Structure formats: C-alpha cells, structure tokens
N, C-alpha and C positions, 0 to 999 in steps of 0.2 A: 715512474710509470714504465719507462723502458725496461727496468730491471724486472718488474712484475710480468710484462709480456714476454721478456726474454726467458724467464724461468718456465713459463707455460710452454713456449715454443721449444725450448731445449728439452724439456721433459717429454714432449710429444715426439721430438725427433729421435731422442735416445732410445725410445721404445722400438724404433724401426731401423736406426742406423748407428753404426759405430765409427763412422768417418765423416768428414766434412766435404768430400768431393761430390760435386753435383753430377750424377749420372742419370741416364734415362730410366733405368730400373728403379732408382730411388724415387723419382718423381711419380712413376706409375704406381708405386706402392701406396701413395695417398689417394684414397677414393674421392675425397672432397677437393674441389678446385680451390677452395679457400686455403686449405693447408698447403697446397702446392705453391701458391704465391707467397705465403708466409715463409715457407721453406727457402724459396729463392731469395727473398729479402734478407733473411737471417744469414744465408750463405754469403751474399754480397757484403753484409755488415762485417762478417769475419775477415773476408779478404781485405776490405778497407782498413780494418784495424791492424792487419799485418803490414800493409803497404805503408801507411802513414805512421811513422814512428814517433813524430813530435806529439807532445800532449795536446797542444792546441788543435792540431789537425785531427787527432783522435776524437777530441771533444766535438769538433764540427761534424765529423763523420757520424758520431754517436747521435747528435741532435737531429741530423737530417734523416737518418734511417729510423729514428724513433717516431718522427712526425709521419713519415711514409707508412710505417707500420700501424700507427694509431688510425690514420685515415682509412687504410685498407681494411682493418678489422671492423671499423664502423660500417663500411660499405657492405662487408660480408654479413654482418649482423642484420643489416636492413634487408639484404637479399634473402637471407634464410628465414627471416620473419615473414616476408611476403610469400614464401613458398607454402607456408602453413595457413595462408588466408585464402579467401575467395575473391581476392582483388588482383588487379595487375600489380606490377612492381611499384607503381606510384601510390598504391593503397587507396585509390579513389575510384577507379573504374572497376566495376564488378564483372566477374567472369560469368557470362551467360551460357557459354557452350565450349566444349573442348573437342578438338580433333587430335588423333594420334596416328603416327606412322613409323615404320621401321625402314631403314635403308635396305634396299633390295639389291643383291649382287647378281641377279639373274639378267637375262637378255632384256627384259622389259624395264629395267631400272631407269634408263634415260627417259622412256616414254612416261613412266609414272611420275618422275620428277618434273617433266614438262607439264603434265596434267595438273600436278599440285601447284606449280608456279602460276599457271594460267588461272586456275580456280581461285587461289588466294588473291591474285590481282583483281579478279572480278568481284570478289567479296569486298575488297577495299573500295571498289568503285561504287558499290551499293551503299556505302557509308559505314559498314562494319569496321571495327578496329581490331587488329590482330596483334598478338604478342607471341613470339615463338620461343620455346624452351629448348635449348640445345640438348642433344642426346647425352653429352658429358655430364649434364646436371640431373639426368634421370637415374633411377635406382638401378636399372639393368645396364646402363651405359649404351643402349641401342635405340631407345624410343625417343622420338621427337614429339613434343606437345605443342599444338597451336591453340592458344587461348583466344576466345572471341568475346568482344564486348559490343553491345548494341547501344549507341548513344541516343540521346533524347530525340533527335531529328528522325532517326530511323524508326524508333518505336512509335512515334506519333503518325508517321507516314503509313506504316504497315498495320497499325491498329485500325486505321480507317479502311485500308484495303480488306482486312479480315472481318470488318464489321463488328468489332468488339464494342460491347456496351460498357460504359464507364459512368461513375456517379456524378450527378449534377446537384442533388439536394438530399439531405437526410429525410428518410421516409417519416411521414406523420401517421402512418397506419399502425395502430397498436399491435404488438406481437401477440400471437395466440398461444399463450402459455397456461391457459386455464385447463388443467388436467385433473380429472377426479382423483381423489386420494393423493394429491401432490406431495403432502408431507410424508406419506409412507414410501414414496419413490425417491425421496431426497438422497438416500445413500447411493443410489444408482447414478446420480447426476454428476456431471463434470463442472468444474468452475466456469463461471459465465464467460470469462475472458478467453477460455479455451474453446468452449462450445460456440461462442459468437465472437471471434477475434476482431471483427469490424462491425460497425452499426449497419442497419438496413438503409439502403439508399434508393432513390429514384434514379434510374439509369436511362441513358439514350446512347444511340450509336455514335462512336467517337468521330469527330471531325477536327482535323488539325487547324482549320481556319476559324474554329470557334473555341479555342483552348481556354479562353477566359470564362466560358460557360461552365467548365468542369471544376470539381473541387480538387485542384492541384495545389497541395500544400508543400509537397516535396517531390521534385521530379524523379529522384532516385528510387522512391518507394511508391510512386503513383501506380505503376503497373506491377501486379504481383509477379513473383518469380516464375510461376507457371505460364503467365502470358508472355513474359520476356523470352523464355526458351521456345515457346510455340512460334513466336515471330521469327526468331533466329532460324529455327528449323524450316520455316516456310521459305525463307531466303535461301538456305542451303539446298533445299530440294529443287530450286528453280535456277540456281546459279550455273551458267555454262562453264565448261572447261576446255573447249576446243571443238574443232571440226575433224571428224574421222570418217573415212569412207564416204565423203561428200555429205555427211549428216552432222547437224549440230548436236553435240552431246552436252547433257546438263544433269545436275542432281547429285547430291551426296550419296544416295542409295546406289547409283551406278558405280561411283568411286569405291564404295565399300565392297560391292560385289566383285570388282576387279582387283581388290586388295591394294588399291592405291593409298587408301587410308585404312588403318586397322580397326578404328573405332570412332564413333561420334556420339557424344552424350552430353546432356546438361549436367552441371555440377551440383552436388548436394550443398545445402546451406552451411554445413560444417560437420564436425564429428558428432555422432548421435549421442554419445555419452557425456558431452560437455556443452554447457550453455555458452552462448556468446557473451562477451564482455563489452560494456558500453565504451565508446559510442557506436560500436558495430551493430548492424541490424539484428533483429531477433532470429535466433537459430530455430527455424520452424521444425527442422528435422529432430532436434532435441526435444522440442515440445511434444511432437508426435510420439516419440519414443517413451517419454515420461508418462503420457496420459493415454496412450493407445496401444503401443506395441509391447507392453509388459504383461506377462501372464497373470500377475497379481491383480490386474485391472479387468479380469474376465467378466466381472459383474457390472462394470460401468458401461454407460452409453458411449457411442463413438463420436468423435469430433468431426462430423461430416463436412462442415464449412472449411475447417482447417485442411482436411484431406483434399478437398476440391481446390483450395488456394495453392496447395503444394504440388499435387499430382495431376490436377486437371479434372474436368467433369467426367470423362470416360471411366477412369479408375474410381472416382468418387461414387458414381452411380452403381458400380458393382458392389461396393461395400454397403451402400444404402439398401440395395436389394437383398444382400446376404443378411444384413441385420434385421430387415423387415421379415424375411422368411423365417429367421430364427425366432423372432417374437411370436409369429403366428404358430410356429411349431409348439410353443409352450402350451397353448390351449389344447392342441391335439394330443400332446404328450400326457397332459393331466387326465383327459378322458380315457386315453388308451391305458394308462396306469390303473385307473379306476376299474376298467373292464377286466384287467388282469387280476386285480385284487378280488373282484367279484368271483371270478373263476376259482381263485385260490380258496376263498372262504366257502364256496359251495361244493367243493370236492366230496366232503363226507355225506352230502345229501343226495348225490346223484345215484339213481338206481342202476344205471348201466354199468358204472364202474364197480358198484358193490356186487352186482351179479357176476361180473367177470372175476372179481377177486374172491368170491365166495367158493370155498372148496367143494360145497355141495352142488354148486351150479357150474361155475366156470371150471372147477376142478374135475368135473365129470364129462365135460364136452371135449371129445377127442377131435382135433383138427387135422385136416389132410396135410400131407407133406408139402413144404414150400419149394422143394426142388425135386428133380427126378433121381431115384435110386439112392443117392447119398443122404438125403434128408429123411428124418424119421417122423412118425406121428408125434404130435405135441398137444399139451393140454392148454386150454384157453386161459387159465388163471396165470400162466407164465408171462402174460402181457399185462398183468395187473398195474404195474408202475406206468407202463406206456399209456394205458387207458386214462390214468389219473392226470398224467402230463397233457394228454390230448384235451382233457376237459378245461385246462387253463386257457386254451385258445379256441376251443369249440364248445361254446355254451350259448345261453340265450342272449348275452351281450354282444355276440359276434355280429348279429344282424343289425343291432342298434349302432354299433361302431362303424360298420360298413356304410350305413346310410349317413351317419354323422360325417364321415370323411368325404363323402360325395358332396355334402353341403359345405364342409370346411374348405375344400379345394376351390369351390366357387367363390366363397367369401375372400379367400386369400387372393385370388386373381383380380377380383373386383376392387378390393381395398388397395391392392398394389397399383392399379390404374389411378386411383385417387392419390396415392402417395407420390406416384410419378408425376401427376399433374401439378401437385403442390411443389414438387422439386423443380419442375420446369419454371414455375413462377419465381421461386426463391433464388434460382441460379441463372435467371435471365436467359432461359432457353425457349421462351414462348414462340418466338419467331425464328426458331432454329432452322438453319439450312445445313445440308450434309457437308461434312468436312471436305475441303478441297484435296487433302492428302489421300482420302479414301477414293476420290474420283480421279486422281491423277494416274496417268498411264504408267504401268510397271516397266522398269528398264528391260526386263526379259522379253516383254511383248514388243517393245520397240526394236530390240535387237533382232528378233525373228521376222519382223515385217519387211517385206521388199516393196510393197505397194503403198500408195497414199491416196486418200480421197478427202473431199471437202466435208468438214463438219458443218452441218446446217445451223448449229447454234452459234458457234464461235466464228464461222465463216473463214476458217483456217484449214490448210491442208494438214492432215495428221496420219500417222501410220494406220494401215488397214490390213487385216489378215482375213482372206476369204474363208467361208465355212468349210469348203472342200479341203482346205489345208489343215484345219483342226479336226475334221471328222474322224480320221484314223485314231487320233489320240482320245477323242470322246469314246469311241468304240472300245479301245484298249482300257480306258478308265472303267467303263461299265462292266466289261468282262472281268477285270481285276476285282472289282467290288463283289460281283456275283461269286467268283471263285473263292474269295475269302469268306463270304457267307456260307458257302458250301463246306469250307474247311471247318467253320465253327460247328455246323451240324454234324460233320464227321467226327469231330472231337467229342461232341456230346454223346454221339452213338458209341464211341470208344469208351467213354466213362460208363455208359449203361452196360456195355459188354463186361467191363471190369466188375461192376456191381453184381451182374448175373453170375460171373465166373467165380468170384470170391465168396459169394453168399454161401454156397455149399461147403466151401472150405472152412469158413467161420463156423457154420452150423456143426459140422462133424468134429472140428477141433474143440469147440466149446463143450460139445457133448461128451467127448472122450477124455478131456483134460480134467482131472479131479480137482486141481488147484483153482479152477475157475468156477467151480460150482457155486461158491458164495457170491459171485458177482453176476450170475445169470439173471438174478431178479431185476437188475436195472440195466445190464449190458447184454441185451439180446442180440442174436445174429442180425436182425433187421436194423437195430440201432447202430451196431458196429459197422455194418455195410454202408448205412446212410452217412455216418460221420466221415469215414475214410473217403467215400465217394465225393462228398461235398468238398472236402479239403483238396482232393485231387482236381476236382473241377475248378476250384478257385485258382490253383497254381496254373492250370491250362489257360484260364482267362487272362491272367497277368502276362503270360508268355505271348499269347496271341496279340494282346493289346500293345505290348512293347514293339513287336515287329510291324503291326499294321500302322502304327503312328508314323513310322519311317516311310512305309510304302505309300500311304495316303498322301503325305506331303510331296513325295516324288511324282506320283501320277497327277496330282493337282497342278504342279509346275509344268508337267508335260502337256497339259491342256492349254497352256499359254493364256491364262485369263487376262483380260484387257486392263482391268483396274485392280487395286488392292481390295476393294469391296467385293468384286466378283471372285477374287481368289479366296477370300475369307468365307463367302457364302458357299462356294463349291466344297471347300474343306469341311465346313460345318455339316453339310449334308452327308458327306462320306463318313466322317468320324461318328456322327450321331447314329446313323443307321448301323454301322458296325458295332459300336458299343451297346446299342440297344439289343441287338441279337446276341452279342457276346455275353453280356451280364444277365440278361433276362431269359435266355433260351432254356436253361436248365430249370428255372422256376416255372416257366410255362409248361414244360414237359411234366413235372411233378403235379402241377395244379390241374392240368387239363387232359393228360394222356395216360399217366401211370395208373395201372389197375383198371382202366376202362375197357380194355380189349384183351383181357386175359383168357377168356374161355372158361372152362370148368374142368374138374378132374376127369381124366380120361380123354379130354379133347382140348388140351391147352393150345394156345397160339405160341409160335416160336419165332424168335428173331433170327433171320437168315437160316431158318430150319435147324438151328443148333441150340440156341439158348432160349429157355422158357421165359416168357414175358414176366415182368415184375408184378407182384401183387402188393396191394396196400395192406397195412396192418388192420386187424379186425376193427380197430377204432377209427380207421380211415387214414387217408394220406395227408391230413392236415399237419400232423406232427412232423412228418418228413419235409413238407414244404416250409414249415417254420424253421427247421434245422438248416435247410438249404439257404433260406433267406438270411438267417442270422449269421452264418459263416461267411457268405459272400459279402453282405453289407458291412458287417463289422470288420472283416478282414480288409476290405477295400478302403475303409475309412482309416484304419490304423496304418496300413501300408502307405496311403496317400499322405497322411500327416507326417509320418516319419521321413518319407522321401522328401517332402517339401522343406522340412526343417534341417535334415542332415546333409542332403545332397549339396545345396549351395554353400553350407558352412564348410564342408570338407574341401570343396573345390577352391573356395577363396583362401582357405588356410594353405593349401598346397601351392596356389599361385603366388601368394605373398612369400612363402618359404623359398620358392625358386627365385623370385625377383630380388629379395633383399639380400644381396651378396655381401654387403658391408654395413655394419651397424653405425658407422660414423656419419653416414649421410642422412640428411633429413628427409623423411618420407613425406613428400608434398601432398597437398590436398587433392590435386588432379590425379596423382599417381595412386592414391588410396582408392579413389573412385574407379580408376582404370582397372584395378585388380579385382573389382567386384564382379559378380556374375551379371550377365545381361538379361533383362526382363523380356525383351523381344516384343515384336508386334503381335505375336500370338499368345503372349502370357495370359491375358484375360480370357482368351478363347478356351484354354484348358481349365481355367478356374470355373467358368460358366458351365462347361461340359461336365465337370465333376459334380457341380451342384444340381444340374438337371438329372443326371443319372441317379443321384441320391433321392431327388424328388420322385423319380419313378419307383424306387423301392418303397417309399413312404406311402404312395398312393395306389400303385397297381396291385399290390399283394397285401395291403394292410389288413384285410379281413382275416388273414391267416396269422398275423403277428401284430397284435395291438401295441407292443412295445417298440415298434419301428420308429414312430415319431419321437419317443424318448431317446433312443440311440442317436437319431439324427440331430436332436436338440443338443445333446452332450457333445457330439462331434462338431457341430457348427460353432458352439461357444469356444472350443479349442481352435477351430479352423480360422475364425476371425482373427484371433491373436497370432496364430502362426503366419497367416498371410500378411498381417501388419508388421510383424517382426522381421520377416524375410525381406519385405519391400523396403523397410526403413533401414535395416542394418546390413543385409547381404546382397542387395541388388543395386546396380547403378540406377540413378534417377531416370525414370522413363520420360520420354518427350510428352508434354501435356497435349491432350486432344479433347475435343468436345463431343458430347453425345447426349441425347435427350431421352433415351430409353435403353432397354437391354436388347433391342433389335430383334433379330429372328428368333432368339431364345424364347421370347414371349409367345410367339405362335406355336413353338414346340411344346411349351407348358400347357397351352390351351388344348392341343391335340392329346397330350397325355392325360389331362383332366377328363376329357370325354371318354378316352379308352378305359380309364380306371373304373368308371361306373360299370362298364360291361364285365371287366375282369373280376371285380369284387362280387358282382351278382353271380357270376359263374362259379367262383370259388365257394360262396355260401351254398349254392345249389348242388354242385357236383362233387366238390372236394370235402366240404364239411358234412357232418352227419345230421345236420339240423332238419332238413326236409324229410328224410326217412323217419326220424323220430316224431315229427309232427303228423305225418300220415298215419303212423301206428297209433299215436295218441287219439286222433279223431276218428279213425276208421276201423282199426283192428284190435284195439285194447278191449279186454274182457273183464278187467279188474277195476271196478268203480272206485275202490278205496285207494289203490296204488296203480294209477293208469299206465305207468311206464314199466311196471313189473312184467317180465316176459319178453321185453323188447329184444334182448340179446339173442334169445333162442329163436325168436321170430325172424331175425335178420340173417340167420345162418341156414343154409340149405343142407340137405342130406345127400351123401354119395355112398353107393354100395361099393365096398373095397374090391369085391369080386369083379367089378367092371373096369378096374385099372388095366391098361395094357401092360404087357410083360416088361417093356423097356422103361416104364415109369414107376413101377411098384417099388417101395423101399426094399433094400437088400435084406434087412432083418425082418423076420416074420413076427407078426403080433396077433394076439387073440382078439382082434377087433373085426366087427362085421361092417360097420359104417364109420364114416368120418364126416366132419362138417366143413363147410367152406362158405365164404361170405358172398352171397348172391341171393336173388329171388327166383328160384327154379323149382319145378315140380319134383317130388320125391321119386326114388327109383321104382316104387310100386305103382306109379301112375301110368296111364296109357301113353301120355306124351312126356315120358320121363326126361328130366334135365332140360326141359323147355321152359322159357321164362313164363312165370305164372302171372295172374292178374294183378297181384300186388306190385310187381315190377313196373307194369304199365301205369298203375296209379301213381307210384313214386315218380316215374319219369314225367308224367303229365303235370304233377305238382311242381317239379323242378322247373319245367319250361314256363309254367304259369308264374312261378315266383320270379324268374328272370325278367319276364315281360313287365310284370307289375312293378318290381323294384326299379328297373330302368326308367319306366315312364314316370314314376313318382319322383325319383331323384332328378331326372331331367326337367320335370315340371317345376320343381323347387329351384333348380339352377337357373332356369330361364326367368322365373319370377324374381329371384334375387338380382339377377343381372339387369332386369328392367327397373327394379326399385332403386338400385344403387347407382347414382350418376357417375359418369367417368371423371368429371371435374367437380369437386365440391363447390357448393354455392358461395362460401366465403372466399374461395380462391378466385372464382369468377368476378366477385365484387372487387377484390384486390387488383385484379388485372385491369378492370375497367377504371378503377380509381387511379392506378399508375399511368395508364394511357392518357387519361384526362389531365393529370398533373404534368406529365412530360410535354404534352401539347401546349399547356398554359405556360410552362417555363420557357419553351422554345419561342412561343409568341411574344412573351414579355422581353426576352433577350433580343429578338430581332427588332421589336418596336423601340427599345431603348437604344439599340445600335443605330437605327434609322434616325431617331431624334438627335443623337450625337453627331451623326454625319451631316444632318441638316443644319445643326447649330454651327458646326465648323464651316460648312459651306456658306452660310449667311454671313458669318464673321469674315471669311476670306473675301466674299463679294463686297462687304462694306469697306474692308481695307483696300481692295482694288479700286473701288469708286473714289475713296478719299485720296488715294495715290494719284489717280487720273486728274482730279480737281487740283491737287497741289502742283502737279507737273504743268498743267495749263496755266496756273497762276504764275509759276516761275518763268514759263515761256513768255507770258505777257509782259512781265517785268523786264526781261532781257531785251525784248523788242523796243520797249520805250526807253 
C-alpha cells in the first residue's frame, strides 16, 4: 500500500521538484493543501529513513508513516468529496445559504471583521449553524465562504412566524384535467411527475405546537428548498451586527452595501447537467434543465409547480404570465396571418393598385416634386410596388382585425384574472399578505434619517424623514424625467431632419445613377429614406435606453424611498414612462402627424423654416408605419434575446477564467455558484418591462401590422426558453419570494388596452386609406359596374406649375403645365383655388364618425365581456370553500382528539393519585397499630 502511495506522491513531487529539501517556495507551489501535507509527510519519511540505518528501525518508520499517510489521504478524500456536495462536511446538514467575503487591507478592515464576527455570533444565537471555508481552500486563495444550515427547530419556528401553509391531508378534490382534444395535445405535455412533483394537499398555517397534525414524513425534505432559503434570508435580513453612531444596525443588505460581505445567495441543488445519485435528494435544478430550460423543448408546456418549488412564487408567477400571454398570442397570430394572406390574395383584384400600375393611367399622371429644387417631377406608376405592398396591410380586413384585437385584449386580461385566481388557490395564496421583505425599511433610508417617530401600527420608534428633506430630490427627479422626455423628442426631430435632408440626396442620386435604374421599381427614394431613418431611430432608442436605465436608478435612490416596494414602484413609473415615449414616439409621429400638415405645392409648411414637411406616399403612410414598427419591434426582440443569452454567458466564462488559477484544485459547489451572474432584486422588473413594451407594439399599432402578434409569438417561444436557460444555468439562485399577482404591471396593461382602442381607430381613420375609399364608393363613384374605378384620379388634386414660387420649382425645366398631389382641394381654375373642397370635409366627417362609432362599439363589447366573465371561476370558488371546510374539520378533529387524550391522561393520573393516597393512609394506619 505504501509503495502505491509512495509512487503517486513521488511522481507528483518530481513534476515540481528536483530536490528533497523542504522550502517555503516548494510548499507554495502546491495549490492544494492536501498535497502540501502529503509532501511534508513524504519528506519526513525520507529523513527518517536516512537517520535510522537499522532495518528494524527503518521498518518501524516505514509502517508509521504509511499509516499516517493512509489516514491523511482518506481524510482529504472525504473533504474533497464534501466540497462538491450541497452539504456540510458531515454530509448530513444541507447548505441553505452561503455568504462570502474577502480580506480587506484598507482602513475599514478591522471594522468589517468586527461586524462579521458580531453578525455570525448573532446568527448562531438564532439557532442557525455555520461552517466556514478558509480562503486557502478557495479557488482564488482570497475568498472566505460561510455556509449556513437551518436546523429543524429554526425552520418550524420561522415557518410559523412567516405564516407558511403546510400540508395536513391529501386533497380529495379531483383534479380538473378535462381538456377538449386532450389526445391531440399529448405531445405538448410533460411527464406527470415533472408537471406535478407532489400531490395536491389540504394546507393550513404551520404551528410548531401542532407538528403531529402535519404530514411530516421526513424532516429534511418537509420544507421545500425555496421555503428553507426564504426562512434563512428572513433571519439574515433582521440579524443585528452591532451599534454604530448610537443606532442598532442590522440586516445582510446593509452588510452587502458596505462590502462587509461580497455576496449572499442560496445554493443551487447541484450541477444542472448532472442528476443526483441516491441516496441524495433529487436535483431539481437538473430536472428543470432537462424539461424546461432546453431549446429543444420549445413546444412543451412549462413545469410551473416545479418552478414554484425551486424559485418561489414571485418568479413562478412571471413564467405563468409569460406562458399564458404566449398562448393567447397564438389566436391573435392566426387571425393576423389570415388577414395578411387575404391581402396577399386580393392584390390582383384591387382597382387602386391596378390604376396606379397601369401605364395608361398611373403612367400619365405627373406628380409634383417631393422636395424643393433638387427633386424632379415623377410619374405615379413608379410607386406601383409600394401600392401593392400597402394593400397587404391596408385592406378590408384591417378594420376587422382592429376590432378583433380590441376584443382579444379584453379577453386576454379577463382570462388572465381567472388564471391568476386559479393560481392563488393552487399555490395557497388566497389569504396572501404582502411580503415583509418588500415592506422592510431600506438601509439607505435608515442611514439618511436623523429623526424618529412612533409607528402607530407597531408602536415602535422608527426612522422618519420629513417631506421637506426629500422635496428637493423629488423636484430633481421630475425635472430629470422631463428633460429626458424632451431629449427623446429632440432625437426624434433630429431623425426627421435626417430624413428630410437625405431624401433629396437619395432622389437626385438614384435619378442620375444609371446602375440603379433597375432597382428603382422597388427601392424608391421614399422607401430608402424610410428604411435608413427607421434603422437610425432604432439605434438612437437603444443608446437612450442604455443611459436612462443608469440615470433612473440613480435618481430613484436619491429620492430615498422608505421601503423596497416604494423603490420598485417609483422606478417602474420612471422606466415605463421613458420607454413608452422612447419606443413609441416615432410610431406615433408616423401614424398621427406625418403628412397631415404638409400644405400644398406653392405653400408648403417648413420645419424650422428650412426643411419641407414630409409627405406620405400616394398610397398612404401605412406602409411607412409598418416599416417603422417592424424594424423597431423585431430589432428590439432580437437584440434583447441575444443580450440575455450572451451577456451572462460571457461574464461567467471570464469570471471563471480569472478565478481558476490552478487546475489541481477542486472547484467547489459554492464557488461554482459564487462565480455565476447575480439575478438581482430588479431582475423580474426588467423582464416584465420588456413584455409590457412588446404588448404595446402588439396592441397600440396592430391595425397597421397584422403580423405583429405572430412576431411576438415567435419571440416569446424563444424568450421563455432563454429566460429559463439563463436562470437555471447562468445565474445564482435567487432568494425565494411570494407574490399573488403581477402587481402594478396589471394596471399598466389595462391602461394600454384602453389606449389601444383609440390608437387603432385613429390609424384606420387617418393613416389608412379605407375611409376615403368608402366615401368615394358610396358618394362620388359614377361607375356602377366598377365602383372604385377612378378613385386614384379623384384622390389627387391639380396644381398649376406656373404657380410654383421660384425657390421651389425644379431646376430642370419640363414641358408640363400641371402636376398632381394627394389632397382634396379646388383646381387652379376655381375661384377659391387650392382651398379644401367639399369632399375633404365629407371624408373628415366620415373619419371622425368612424372613430366615435368604433370606440363605442369596442368599448361596449369590452365592458360586456368584462361583466360576463367572472374574476374567479365558479369551480375555483367551490374548491376554496371545500378546502376551508375540510381544514376547519381537520383542525376541529385534531383539537378534539387532543382534548380527549388530555382528559384520559388526566383521569388516569387522578385515579393513580387517589389510589396512592389510599395506600399511604393504609400504610400509616398499620404503622400506628
């Protein structure tokens, strides 16, 4: 045995040393403490063999050091095995939480060490068990790790404090799995043990004095890991660490902010790519990765109960919402795709497009120049392709789809309320109270407070900051938000100026360049300007968004919010307002302002008196709105998914690369999690914000782009797996938290749903060409066989070229007397030439009437559906009542049996006492006689 170990040791030492003298440098060359001790034992063995020359002494020395070596290596093997596990060194106590810190050589090193010492002593006083890993055992040789285990006594105590509901009896209510066409949906289903890892139970609030009431089969697995780390974090957030400046300081968040500890996180169950081996508990992280976080499972349902058990209700409800939203998008995507296909199939039948493309009609219509001096006259049939593309999105189905989406958004929100109510029942959130962590005072607020006042609820003195102290920061915050809103508008105006200035360049260049003649049919100056302007606008949006995220977080901190909930609400308001304006402002401009205030030839309106206002294509501005929406929406989704997938992956790779200085050392479980990216308290905030902004694209402008729901559907299918993958593999495990709804985001969704009715009605009325076509069809058409024939000519007014001012007339002279422009104005031979004619007012009246009728119809349907669909399904109400009845009965039976048992024991003890008294009296009587 000794020879075997000796050969291994000698080969390892020979790789690093050529002599047998023990030097400090020799020892430091071994990164593993195991090999350092082995090296010293081997060195002493050599010295012993040299000193003792007698064979018997050599044999004794040989046996002694062999035994020492075997015992040492066995101990090292045990230690290194424990490093890769989720248990303490004894292999029994599970690690529920990990703290880490690095020795600080600055002035505050002693203060931080004292804080840590006091904090860890107080943690032990609460009953938590701690085990510290020395920095010499860490990968970088600098980081200490404090492993925390919550024993049973601590868990039951704080489970009662937090009001956790635990199982008392398996539910006898049959599960509602009756789904129509269930056999067709079978390929989408997950295995039952993954979808429902535990049976349904009746639950009651845990009480440590009634432990025998609960179904406790195994104390180590009774509380889910999410409940365990939630309990530990509750203790950490309230544990004091000393008195500073006459105030009692407490909470792990304050210690993290002061860099006393570098991180605090619950441990993952294990490596995500490897399942646990019996008798170890199931590695839920691996189960989630195999059945949820892999892209090959994009078509499968999500294991919501397993997500809730592992990450907590707050993260679980986000994935439920995202999954439900994606399911509802499927129906909108199908209808939108059908409308798009209808437009595609009816292109050959439309008279407007055929007239524009006809050389005898559109080819003979000379259009007025689109810019001053540099632009030339052009023929209408040059926009043939643009008119056909416009029909894809501007046809009879546009109105139907706009009304449908108004109804869809109502059904989505109402059915989500039902899904949320069902979720509250299934996850025991019916009697939910706000998380204490959200209502806890922020350390920054306490640090800034100099005054204290009595809390009328708790009857305790707590920090207080008067309004006049925070008022300057509120003013600064408001001014900052307004300035950034103005900056967005300024950037949008700059993009408009870019479009105005380069349009003439594109027009003259494409006209003069002979090599571009063959692409002019589909790449007109209008389309080229629109594409480049949209791309530039998207880049500006990303840049503004990047900087505002930093600034909004800073100004929110400067407001000194009292609680974490106030901080999140304030940040939500700022970020949503900014992103709403940032992402939608350009779309609002194209939909509601572009081409509406242009004027007419000879009297155009000018931006800043220099640049002529933009005109819409003769087919309308809807194509440009579609282009703008497609580029911004698609670009945002692609950029967001790439960023979410690549950013944490690269950061984690670089962090591991810097940390792993020597490959001989075992990379421990807690170090692996320590090197992962932090999800953060605002991780879900940005996920919700991204989804809500996408919801705006799908609803606010959907009349102009019926494929928006389809793009959102495809993105969300990828988004679910990207979020699952990064949360399971690239992020530290977040602290579990409870939530019963999506919070303030639900109110934002309702607001956007109401606004979407108005925006889509205005898009159909003013941006689409539908209302002018209907007015012409019913009031001005003279061809009974082909009612829409002549519409194009009717929608174009006539301008006398001689009326052009000298500074606007094209530089090249043409033999044209008149040109056409899109508007409803009197001809030049009229007494009121170039004044809006009666048809203009008829069309305007029809547009306003349409908006009023559509809004009232859609709102009436919305309110009717909201009234018809109950917030809580009837079967859920029945289940809630059944569970309450059963829990009351179970508690009553338990207390009654306990009372009977006490009475029985009491009567037995009274009988024993009475018998003992009689016996003592009899003995006393005998002794006296």
